[in-house]
C-alpha positions, 0 to 999 in steps of 0.5 A, spaced: 500 500 499 502 507 498 499 513 500 499 522 497 496 526 502 494 533 499 493 538 504 490 546 501 492 552 506 488 558 502 482 560 501 475 555 504 478 550 503 484 550 509 486 545 513 482 540 508 486 535 506 486 528 501 488 522 502 489 516 497 491 510 498 492 505 492 496 498 492 493 492 490 490 487 493 489 479 495 486 477 489 490 481 485 487 487 483 489 495 483 485 498 488 484 506 488 480 509 494 480 516 496 478 519 502 479 528 505 480 530 511 479 535 516 482 535 523 479 529 527 473 527 521 474 523 515 470 522 509 470 516 503 469 519 497 471 513 492 473 507 491 476 503 485 479 497 482 484 495 476 486 490 473 491 493 469 496 499 472 495 503 466 489 504 468 490 505 474 496 510 473 492 514 468 486 515 474 491 517 479 494 522 474 487 526 473 484 525 481 492 529 482 491 533 476 484 536 478 486 537 486 493 542 484 488 546 480 484 547 486 491 547 489 491 542 494 499 540 494 503 534 496 503 534 505 511 534 505 512 541 501 508 544 508 512 541 514 
């Protein structure tokens, strides 16, 4: 399992986190889980299964591109 954590520090979305978890399950399918967090609350937005790595990478790239346009940046760049 791998994780990408994006955070927003601008405007009304300040303090929001978007968490992307991806990996391979026991049956060989690739998965992508997207959750939104703020402080102690969390909500799962999407959960997707993929049969090949290409579809996972394309979907993850599009999701990250959309969030970067909303001023989300990688959480490690802040700390």
